[in-house]
N, CA, C and O atoms as a MOPAC input file, in Angstrom:
PM7 MOZYME 1SCF
protein

 N    107.66800 1    72.10000 1   119.44900 1
 C    106.31200 1    72.60000 1   119.57800 1
 C    105.84500 1    73.15200 1   118.22400 1
 O    106.62100 1    73.78900 1   117.51200 1
 N    104.61400 1    72.91400 1   117.88200 1
 C    104.04700 1    73.34900 1   116.62200 1
 C    103.87700 1    74.86600 1   116.59200 1
 O    103.40600 1    75.46800 1   117.55600 1
 N    104.26100 1    75.46600 1   115.48900 1
 C    104.03200 1    76.91200 1   115.29700 1
 C    102.53000 1    77.16000 1   115.14300 1
 O    101.80800 1    76.33100 1   114.58900 1
 N    102.07700 1    78.29500 1   115.63300 1
 C    100.67300 1    78.67600 1   115.52800 1
 C    100.56100 1    79.90300 1   114.63800 1
 O    101.32900 1    80.85600 1   114.77200 1
 N     99.59700 1    79.86600 1   113.73200 1
 C     99.26800 1    81.02900 1   112.90600 1
 C     97.85800 1    81.46900 1   113.28200 1
 O     96.90800 1    80.69100 1   113.19500 1
 N     97.73700 1    82.72800 1   113.70000 1
 C     96.41800 1    83.31300 1   113.92800 1
 C     96.09300 1    84.17100 1   112.71300 1
 O     96.79500 1    85.13800 1   112.41700 1
 N     95.03300 1    83.81200 1   112.01800 1
 C     94.62900 1    84.50200 1   110.79900 1
 C     93.49100 1    85.46500 1   111.13200 1
 O     92.43200 1    85.05500 1   111.60900 1
 N     93.72800 1    86.74900 1   110.87200 1
 C     92.78500 1    87.80000 1   111.25900 1
 C     92.13600 1    88.36900 1   109.99800 1
 O     92.80600 1    88.92900 1   109.13100 1
 N     90.84100 1    88.21300 1   109.92100 1
 C     90.10500 1    88.66300 1   108.72800 1
 C     89.89400 1    90.17700 1   108.73400 1
 O     90.12600 1    90.85400 1   109.73500 1
 N     89.45100 1    90.67600 1   107.59800 1
 C     89.12500 1    92.08400 1   107.45400 1
 C     87.63700 1    92.34300 1   107.64400 1
 O     86.88700 1    91.47600 1   108.09200 1
 N     87.23400 1    93.54900 1   107.29400 1
 C     85.83500 1    93.94000 1   107.40900 1
 C     84.98600 1    93.15700 1   106.41300 1
 O     85.46900 1    92.77700 1   105.34600 1
 N     83.74900 1    92.92200 1   106.75200 1
 C     82.75600 1    92.27200 1   105.90100 1
 C     83.01900 1    90.79100 1   105.65900 1
 O     82.55500 1    90.23400 1   104.66400 1
 N     83.74900 1    90.15900 1   106.54400 1
 C     83.88700 1    88.70300 1   106.44700 1
 C     84.11900 1    88.15600 1   107.84800 1
 O     83.99400 1    88.88900 1   108.82900 1
 N     84.45200 1    86.88700 1   107.94700 1
 C     84.66700 1    86.25700 1   109.23900 1
 C     85.80100 1    85.25800 1   109.14600 1
 O     86.48400 1    85.16600 1   108.12600 1
 N     85.99400 1    84.51700 1   110.21300 1
 C     87.05400 1    83.52900 1   110.24300 1
 C     86.95000 1    82.50900 1   109.11900 1
 O     87.95300 1    81.92100 1   108.71400 1
 N     85.75000 1    82.30200 1   108.62000 1
 C     85.51300 1    81.34300 1   107.52800 1
 C     86.27800 1    81.70000 1   106.26000 1
 O     86.55800 1    80.81600 1   105.45000 1
 N     86.62300 1    82.96700 1   106.06700 1
 C     87.28300 1    83.36800 1   104.81100 1
 C     88.69500 1    82.79700 1   104.69400 1
 O     89.29200 1    82.84900 1   103.61900 1
 N     89.23500 1    82.25300 1   105.78800 1
 C     90.58400 1    81.70700 1   105.78600 1
 C     90.61900 1    80.20000 1   105.53200 1
 O     91.69500 1    79.60700 1   105.61000 1
 N     89.50700 1    79.56400 1   105.23500 1
 C     89.46400 1    78.10200 1   105.15700 1
 C     90.52800 1    77.50700 1   104.23300 1
 O     91.17200 1    76.52600 1   104.60400 1
 N     90.72800 1    78.06800 1   103.05000 1
 C     91.74200 1    77.51500 1   102.13700 1
 C     93.14900 1    77.69100 1   102.68200 1
 O     93.96300 1    76.77300 1   102.59000 1
 N     93.45200 1    78.85600 1   103.25000 1
 C     94.76100 1    79.08500 1   103.86300 1
 C     94.95300 1    78.14900 1   105.05200 1
 O     96.01700 1    77.55400 1   105.22600 1
 N     93.91300 1    78.02900 1   105.86200 1
 C     93.98400 1    77.18000 1   107.05300 1
 C     94.31600 1    75.74000 1   106.66000 1
 O     95.20400 1    75.11700 1   107.24200 1
 N     93.60200 1    75.22900 1   105.67900 1
 C     93.85300 1    73.86300 1   105.21900 1
 C     95.28600 1    73.71500 1   104.70100 1
 O     95.96400 1    72.74100 1   105.02800 1
 N     95.74500 1    74.66800 1   103.90300 1
 C     97.09800 1    74.62900 1   103.34300 1
 C     98.14700 1    74.56700 1   104.45500 1
 O     99.03300 1    73.71400 1   104.43700 1
 N     98.03600 1    75.48500 1   105.42600 1
 C     99.04800 1    75.55100 1   106.48100 1
 C     98.93800 1    74.38900 1   107.46500 1
 O     99.95300 1    73.94500 1   108.00100 1
 N     97.73600 1    73.89200 1   107.71000 1
 C     97.60800 1    72.72500 1   108.57900 1
 C     98.27700 1    71.50500 1   107.94000 1
 O     98.89200 1    70.69800 1   108.63700 1
 N     98.15900 1    71.37300 1   106.63400 1
 C     98.82800 1    70.27800 1   105.94100 1
 C    100.34400 1    70.38900 1   106.04500 1
 O    101.04700 1    69.38700 1   105.91400 1
 N    100.85500 1    71.59700 1   106.28000 1
 C    102.29200 1    71.82200 1   106.46200 1
 C    102.71200 1    71.67700 1   107.92700 1
 O    103.89000 1    71.83500 1   108.25000 1
 N    101.76100 1    71.37900 1   108.81400 1
 C    102.08200 1    71.13800 1   110.21500 1
 C    101.82500 1    72.29100 1   111.16400 1
 O    102.15300 1    72.18500 1   112.34600 1
 N    101.25200 1    73.38900 1   110.69400 1
 C    100.96400 1    74.53400 1   111.56200 1
 C     99.62400 1    74.33700 1   112.27600 1
 O     98.70700 1    73.70800 1   111.74700 1
 N     99.53600 1    74.88300 1   113.47400 1
 C     98.26500 1    74.97500 1   114.17400 1
 C     97.67300 1    76.32200 1   113.76500 1
 O     98.32900 1    77.35400 1   113.90300 1
 N     96.45000 1    76.31900 1   113.26700 1
 C     95.83800 1    77.55800 1   112.75400 1
 C     94.60600 1    77.93400 1   113.55900 1
 O     93.77200 1    77.09400 1   113.89600 1
 N     94.51900 1    79.22300 1   113.85500 1
 C     93.37800 1    79.79200 1   114.57100 1
 C     92.76500 1    80.85400 1   113.66100 1
 O     93.47300 1    81.71800 1   113.14300 1
 N     91.45400 1    80.78700 1   113.46900 1
 C     90.77500 1    81.74700 1   112.59700 1
 C     89.58900 1    82.37000 1   113.34100 1
 O     88.43700 1    82.03400 1   113.06600 1
 N     89.87000 1    83.27000 1   114.27700 1
 C     88.77700 1    83.86900 1   115.04600 1
 C     87.90000 1    84.77100 1   114.16300 1
 O     88.34900 1    85.33000 1   113.16200 1
 N     86.66500 1    84.88300 1   114.57000 1
 C     85.75800 1    85.83800 1   113.93300 1
 C     85.63700 1    87.02700 1   114.87500 1
 O     85.30300 1    86.87800 1   116.05000 1
 N     85.91400 1    88.20600 1   114.33800 1
 C     85.87000 1    89.42300 1   115.14500 1
 C     84.45500 1    89.70400 1   115.64400 1
 O     83.46000 1    89.32400 1   115.02600 1
 N     84.41000 1    90.36900 1   116.75800 1
 C     83.15700 1    90.76700 1   117.39400 1
 C     82.19900 1    91.42800 1   116.38000 1
 O     82.59500 1    92.32100 1   115.63100 1
 N     80.94700 1    90.97500 1   116.37400 1
 C     79.86200 1    91.49200 1   115.52400 1
 C     80.04800 1    91.19000 1   114.03400 1
 O     79.34900 1    91.77100 1   113.20300 1
 N     80.97100 1    90.29800 1   113.68100 1
 C     81.15700 1    89.90900 1   112.28300 1
 C     80.58700 1    88.52800 1   111.98700 1
 O     80.63300 1    88.07300 1   110.84500 1
 N     80.05300 1    87.85900 1   112.99700 1
 C     79.49700 1    86.52300 1   112.81500 1
 C     78.02900 1    86.64700 1   112.39500 1
 O     77.11500 1    86.46600 1   113.20000 1
 N     77.83300 1    86.96000 1   111.10900 1
 C     76.47600 1    87.18000 1   110.60600 1
 C     76.40600 1    86.84300 1   109.12800 1
 O     77.42400 1    86.77500 1   108.44000 1
 N     75.22100 1    86.64000 1   108.66700 1
 C     74.97800 1    86.40800 1   107.24500 1
 C     75.15600 1    87.74100 1   106.51600 1
 O     74.62600 1    88.75800 1   106.96200 1
 N     75.89700 1    87.75200 1   105.39700 1
 C     76.12000 1    89.02100 1   104.67400 1
 C     74.83500 1    89.69500 1   104.19100 1
 O     74.82900 1    90.89400 1   103.91500 1
 N     73.75500 1    88.93300 1   104.09000 1
 C     72.48700 1    89.50900 1   103.64500 1
 C     71.66500 1    90.10100 1   104.78500 1
 O     70.65000 1    90.75300 1   104.54300 1
 N     72.09900 1    89.87800 1   106.03100 1
 C     71.39400 1    90.41700 1   107.18400 1
 C     71.84800 1    91.84700 1   107.48400 1
 O     72.91400 1    92.27600 1   107.04300 1
 N     71.04600 1    92.55800 1   108.22100 1
 C     71.41600 1    93.89600 1   108.68200 1
 C     72.46500 1    93.73600 1   109.77300 1
 O     72.26900 1    92.95100 1   110.70100 1
 N     73.58700 1    94.47100 1   109.68000 1
 C     74.64000 1    94.34300 1   110.69900 1
 C     74.15200 1    94.76100 1   112.08200 1
 O     73.24600 1    95.58300 1   112.21700 1
 N     74.76500 1    94.18200 1   113.09400 1
 C     74.50300 1    94.57500 1   114.46800 1
 C     74.88900 1    96.04400 1   114.60400 1
 O     75.98300 1    96.41800 1   114.18100 1
 N     74.03900 1    96.88700 1   115.17600 1
 C     74.35800 1    98.31800 1   115.31200 1
 C     75.65600 1    98.58100 1   116.07600 1
 O     76.29800 1    99.61000 1   115.86600 1
 N     76.05000 1    97.65200 1   116.96800 1
 C     77.27500 1    97.83500 1   117.74000 1
 C     78.52200 1    97.72600 1   116.86600 1
 O     79.60400 1    98.14700 1   117.27400 1
 N     78.37700 1    97.16700 1   115.67400 1
 C     79.51000 1    97.06800 1   114.75700 1
 C     80.09000 1    98.45500 1   114.47700 1
 O     81.30700 1    98.62000 1   114.39000 1
 N     79.21400 1    99.44700 1   114.33600 1
 C     79.65600 1   100.80100 1   114.01800 1
 C     80.30700 1   101.54500 1   115.16900 1
 O     80.89300 1   102.60800 1   114.96800 1
 N     80.21200 1   101.00200 1   116.36500 1
 C     80.81300 1   101.67800 1   117.52300 1
 C     81.95900 1   100.87200 1   118.13300 1
 O     82.48000 1   101.23200 1   119.18800 1
 N     82.34800 1    99.78600 1   117.47100 1
 C     83.45300 1    98.95700 1   117.94800 1
 C     84.72500 1    99.42900 1   117.26700 1
 O     84.79000 1    99.49700 1   116.04000 1
 N     85.73600 1    99.75500 1   118.06000 1
 C     86.97000 1   100.32500 1   117.51000 1
 C     88.00500 1    99.24600 1   117.21300 1
 O     87.86900 1    98.09700 1   117.63400 1
 N     89.03600 1    99.64300 1   116.48200 1
 C     90.15700 1    98.73900 1   116.22500 1
 C     90.79800 1    98.29000 1   117.53800 1
 O     91.21300 1    97.13900 1   117.66900 1
 N     90.87700 1    99.18500 1   118.48800 1
 C     91.47300 1    98.81900 1   119.77800 1
 C     90.60600 1    97.82000 1   120.53700 1
 O     91.12800 1    96.99900 1   121.29200 1
 N     89.28000 1    97.87800 1   120.34500 1
 C     88.39800 1    96.86700 1   120.93500 1
 C     88.71700 1    95.49400 1   120.34100 1
 O     88.83500 1    94.50600 1   121.06500 1
 N     88.85500 1    95.44700 1   119.01600 1
 C     89.19600 1    94.17800 1   118.35800 1
 C     90.57700 1    93.69500 1   118.81100 1
 O     90.76600 1    92.50900 1   119.08200 1
 N     91.53100 1    94.61100 1   118.88900 1
 C     92.88800 1    94.24200 1   119.30800 1
 C     92.86300 1    93.67100 1   120.72900 1
 O     93.57500 1    92.71100 1   121.02400 1
 N     92.06000 1    94.24800 1   121.59200 1
 C     91.94500 1    93.74600 1   122.96400 1
 C     91.37700 1    92.32600 1   122.98100 1
 O     91.86000 1    91.46800 1   123.71900 1
 N     90.35100 1    92.08500 1   122.16300 1
 C     89.77100 1    90.73800 1   122.06500 1
 C     90.82400 1    89.73400 1   121.58900 1
 O     90.94600 1    88.64400 1   122.14700 1
 N     91.57700 1    90.10800 1   120.56300 1
 C     92.59700 1    89.21700 1   120.01700 1
 C     93.73700 1    89.00700 1   120.99900 1
 O     94.28500 1    87.90800 1   121.08600 1
 N     94.10000 1    90.04500 1   121.73800 1
 C     95.15100 1    89.92100 1   122.74900 1
 C     94.76900 1    88.86500 1   123.78300 1
 O     95.61300 1    88.07400 1   124.20500 1
 N     93.50300 1    88.85000 1   124.19000 1
 C     93.04200 1    87.84000 1   125.15000 1
 C     93.22500 1    86.43800 1   124.57800 1
 O     93.64100 1    85.52600 1   125.29200 1
 N     92.91700 1    86.26100 1   123.29200 1
 C     93.10800 1    84.94800 1   122.67100 1
 C     94.58400 1    84.58700 1   122.59600 1
 O     94.95600 1    83.44000 1   122.84400 1
 N     95.41600 1    85.54500 1   122.26000 1
 C     96.86600 1    85.29500 1   122.18200 1
 C     97.41300 1    84.90200 1   123.55200 1
 O     98.24800 1    84.00500 1   123.65500 1
 N     96.94700 1    85.56800 1   124.59700 1
 C     97.44100 1    85.28800 1   125.95000 1
 C     97.06500 1    83.88900 1   126.44000 1
 O     97.66800 1    83.38300 1   127.38700 1
 N     96.07500 1    83.26200 1   125.80300 1
 C     95.70100 1    81.89100 1   126.16200 1
 C     96.60700 1    80.84900 1   125.50300 1
 O     96.56700 1    79.67100 1   125.85900 1
 N     97.42500 1    81.28700 1   124.54200 1
 C     98.30400 1    80.36100 1   123.83100 1
 C     99.58300 1    80.11700 1   124.61500 1
 O     99.97600 1    80.92800 1   125.45300 1
 N    100.22400 1    78.99800 1   124.33500 1
 C    101.47800 1    78.66300 1   125.01600 1
 C    102.67200 1    79.39800 1   124.41200 1
 O    103.67000 1    79.62300 1   125.09700 1
 N    102.58100 1    79.77400 1   123.13900 1
 C    103.67300 1    80.47200 1   122.45200 1
 C    103.09000 1    81.64100 1   121.67200 1
 O    101.89300 1    81.67700 1   121.38900 1
 N    103.95400 1    82.60300 1   121.32500 1
 C    103.49500 1    83.71300 1   120.49200 1
 C    103.17900 1    83.19300 1   119.09300 1
 O    103.95600 1    82.42600 1   118.52300 1
 N    102.04800 1    83.60600 1   118.54200 1
 C    101.69300 1    83.14400 1   117.21200 1
 C    102.30700 1    84.01100 1   116.11000 1
 O    102.74900 1    85.13600 1   116.34100 1
 N    102.31300 1    83.45600 1   114.94400 1
 C    102.53200 1    84.24000 1   113.72400 1
 C    101.17500 1    84.85400 1   113.43100 1
 O    100.17600 1    84.13800 1   113.37800 1
 N    101.11900 1    86.16200 1   113.24000 1
 C     99.85000 1    86.81700 1   112.92500 1
 C     99.77700 1    87.06100 1   111.43200 1
 O    100.68500 1    87.64500 1   110.84100 1
 N     98.69300 1    86.61000 1   110.82900 1
 C     98.46700 1    86.76700 1   109.39600 1
 C     97.17200 1    87.55600 1   109.24900 1
 O     96.10700 1    87.08600 1   109.65000 1
 N     97.26000 1    88.75200 1   108.67800 1
 C     96.08100 1    89.59600 1   108.59600 1
 C     95.83400 1    90.12100 1   107.20500 1
 O     96.76500 1    90.42700 1   106.45900 1
 N     94.55200 1    90.22000 1   106.86400 1
 C     94.14200 1    90.77800 1   105.57400 1
 C     93.35000 1    92.06000 1   105.81200 1
 O     92.45200 1    92.09400 1   106.65300 1
 N     93.68400 1    93.10700 1   105.07100 1
 C     92.97400 1    94.37600 1   105.12600 1
 C     92.94400 1    94.90200 1   106.57100 1
 O     94.00200 1    95.14100 1   107.15300 1
 N     91.76600 1    95.08300 1   107.15000 1
 C     91.68200 1    95.55400 1   108.52900 1
 C     92.39900 1    94.58200 1   109.46300 1
 O     92.98400 1    94.99900 1   110.46300 1
 N     92.35700 1    93.29400 1   109.14600 1
 C     93.06800 1    92.29700 1   109.94300 1
 C     94.57500 1    92.50800 1   109.90700 1
 O     95.26800 1    92.20700 1   110.87900 1
 N     95.09200 1    93.02700 1   108.78300 1
 C     96.51200 1    93.35300 1   108.69000 1
 C     96.87600 1    94.50400 1   109.60500 1
 O     97.93200 1    94.49500 1   110.23700 1
 N     96.00800 1    95.48900 1   109.67300 1
 C     96.23900 1    96.61400 1   110.57800 1
 C     96.17700 1    96.14500 1   112.03800 1
 O     96.97100 1    96.58400 1   112.87100 1
 N     95.23100 1    95.25300 1   112.33900 1
 C     95.16200 1    94.69000 1   113.69000 1
 C     96.42200 1    93.89200 1   114.01100 1
 O     96.93100 1    93.95700 1   115.13000 1
 N     96.92700 1    93.14000 1   113.03600 1
 C     98.17300 1    92.39000 1   113.24400 1
 C     99.32500 1    93.34400 1   113.55800 1
 O    100.16000 1    93.04400 1   114.41200 1
 N     99.37600 1    94.48300 1   112.88100 1
 C    100.43100 1    95.46200 1   113.14800 1
 C    100.30900 1    96.04200 1   114.56100 1
 O    101.31000 1    96.22900 1   115.25300 1
 N     99.08400 1    96.32100 1   114.97300 1
 C     98.86200 1    96.84600 1   116.32700 1
 C     99.35200 1    95.82800 1   117.35300 1
 O    100.08000 1    96.17400 1   118.28400 1
 N     98.94700 1    94.57300 1   117.17500 1
 C     99.33500 1    93.52600 1   118.11600 1
 C    100.84300 1    93.26600 1   118.07300 1
 O    101.47300 1    93.05400 1   119.10900 1
 N    101.41000 1    93.28300 1   116.87200 1
 C    102.84400 1    93.08300 1   116.73200 1
 C    103.63900 1    94.17900 1   117.41700 1
 O    104.68800 1    93.91600 1   118.00600 1
 N    103.14000 1    95.41200 1   117.34000 1
 C    103.84400 1    96.53200 1   117.98500 1
 C    103.82100 1    96.41700 1   119.50300 1
 O    104.60100 1    97.07600 1   120.19000 1
 N    102.92700 1    95.58000 1   120.02600 1
 C    102.83800 1    95.35800 1   121.47300 1
 C    103.60300 1    94.09800 1   121.89100 1
 O    103.50900 1    93.65700 1   123.03600 1
 N    104.35700 1    93.52800 1   120.95500 1
 C    105.14600 1    92.34200 1   121.26800 1
 C    104.33800 1    91.06900 1   121.38000 1
 O    104.74800 1    90.13200 1   122.06500 1
 N    103.18500 1    91.02000 1   120.71300 1
 C    102.28900 1    89.87600 1   120.83800 1
 C    102.34400 1    88.92700 1   119.64500 1
 O    101.42600 1    88.13300 1   119.44000 1
 N    103.41900 1    89.00600 1   118.85500 1
 C    103.53800 1    88.14300 1   117.68800 1
 C    104.97300 1    87.69900 1   117.48100 1
 O    105.91600 1    88.44100 1   117.75700 1
 N    105.12300 1    86.48600 1   116.99400 1
 C    106.44400 1    86.00100 1   116.62300 1
 C    106.85400 1    86.63000 1   115.29900 1
 O    108.01900 1    86.97600 1   115.10300 1
 N    105.88900 1    86.77800 1   114.38800 1
 C    106.11600 1    87.36900 1   113.06700 1
 C    104.77300 1    87.84300 1   112.53000 1
 O    103.71600 1    87.44600 1   113.02100 1
 N    104.83100 1    88.69600 1   111.51500 1
 C    103.61500 1    89.19300 1   110.86100 1
 C    103.62600 1    88.82000 1   109.39100 1
 O    104.66200 1    88.86800 1   108.72800 1
 N    102.45400 1    88.44600 1   108.89200 1
 C    102.22800 1    88.26900 1   107.45400 1
 C    101.06500 1    89.19500 1   107.12400 1
 O     99.95300 1    89.00800 1   107.61800 1
 N    101.32600 1    90.19300 1   106.29000 1
 C    100.31200 1    91.20800 1   105.99800 1
 C     99.88900 1    91.10000 1   104.54700 1
 O    100.71200 1    91.21500 1   103.64000 1
 N     98.59300 1    90.87600 1   104.33200 1
 C     98.03800 1    90.73800 1   102.99500 1
 C     97.13200 1    91.93800 1   102.70000 1
 O     96.01700 1    92.03400 1   103.21200 1
 N     97.63200 1    92.83400 1   101.87700 1
 C     96.89200 1    94.04900 1   101.51700 1
 C     96.38000 1    94.73600 1   102.78300 1
 O     95.18600 1    95.00200 1   102.92200 1
 N     97.28800 1    95.01200 1   103.68300 1
 C     96.94300 1    95.60200 1   104.96600 1
 C     96.35100 1    96.99800 1   104.80500 1
 O     96.79500 1    97.79100 1   103.97500 1
 N     95.34000 1    97.27300 1   105.61800 1
 C     94.77500 1    98.62100 1   105.64500 1
 C     95.80900 1    99.57300 1   106.25200 1
 O     96.58200 1    99.18300 1   107.12700 1
 N     95.81500 1   100.79600 1   105.79100 1
 C     96.74200 1   101.81100 1   106.30800 1
 C     96.20300 1   102.42200 1   107.59200 1
 O     94.99100 1   102.57200 1   107.74900 1
 N     97.09800 1   102.77500 1   108.51300 1
 C     96.65700 1   103.50200 1   109.70000 1
 C     96.08200 1   104.87100 1   109.32100 1
 O     96.37400 1   105.40500 1   108.25100 1
 N     95.28900 1   105.41000 1   110.18600 1
 C     94.68300 1   106.72600 1   109.95500 1
 C     95.77400 1   107.74400 1   109.67900 1
 O     96.79100 1   107.79500 1   110.37100 1
 N     95.54400 1   108.55100 1   108.65400 1
 C     96.47900 1   109.61900 1   108.32200 1
 C     97.54100 1   109.23300 1   107.32200 1
 O     98.30600 1   110.08500 1   106.87300 1
 N     97.60200 1   107.97300 1   106.96700 1
 C     98.60600 1   107.53100 1   105.97600 1
 C     97.84900 1   107.11800 1   104.71900 1
 O     97.07100 1   106.16400 1   104.72800 1
 N     98.09100 1   107.85000 1   103.64900 1
 C     97.44300 1   107.54700 1   102.37500 1
 C     98.42600 1   106.76600 1   101.51000 1
 O     99.52900 1   107.23700 1   101.23400 1
 N     98.02600 1   105.59000 1   101.08900 1
 C     98.89400 1   104.74300 1   100.25700 1
 C     98.82000 1   105.14800 1    98.79200 1
 O     99.70800 1   104.82400 1    98.00400 1
 N     97.77500 1   105.84500 1    98.44000 1
 C     97.59100 1   106.23900 1    97.03600 1
 C     97.67800 1   107.74900 1    96.88500 1
 O     97.29500 1   108.50400 1    97.77900 1
 N     98.17800 1   108.16200 1    95.76200 1
 C     98.24600 1   109.57500 1    95.45000 1
 C     97.44200 1   109.81800 1    94.18100 1
 O     97.83300 1   109.35300 1    93.11100 1
 N     96.32600 1   110.53700 1    94.27800 1
 C     95.48700 1   110.73900 1    93.10000 1
 C     96.23400 1   111.55100 1    92.04900 1
 O     95.69000 1   111.82600 1    90.98000 1

């Protein structure tokens, strides 16, 4: 069975930001899914949907969990920035075969930098 990679974008972008990665991994035989998070499917020059500011990380994780549950196998989760934090949340719930984290956002209360 083909491995599946679910690529989770960060804030201020959408599933489209993974196109080069998606093409690369599909050429290697992976099935790739690049969902666009709720309220992120918009033109960057447009005013964001007001609901964007009231949607939590757990709301996004719930949406992604529903997509994962529709798959036949656990996916590899690949996340960038906020998407990396979402991948960690989902991975901690046993919803991933493996995690690939690209400049993952830190959970609340953890500072990666020291001024």
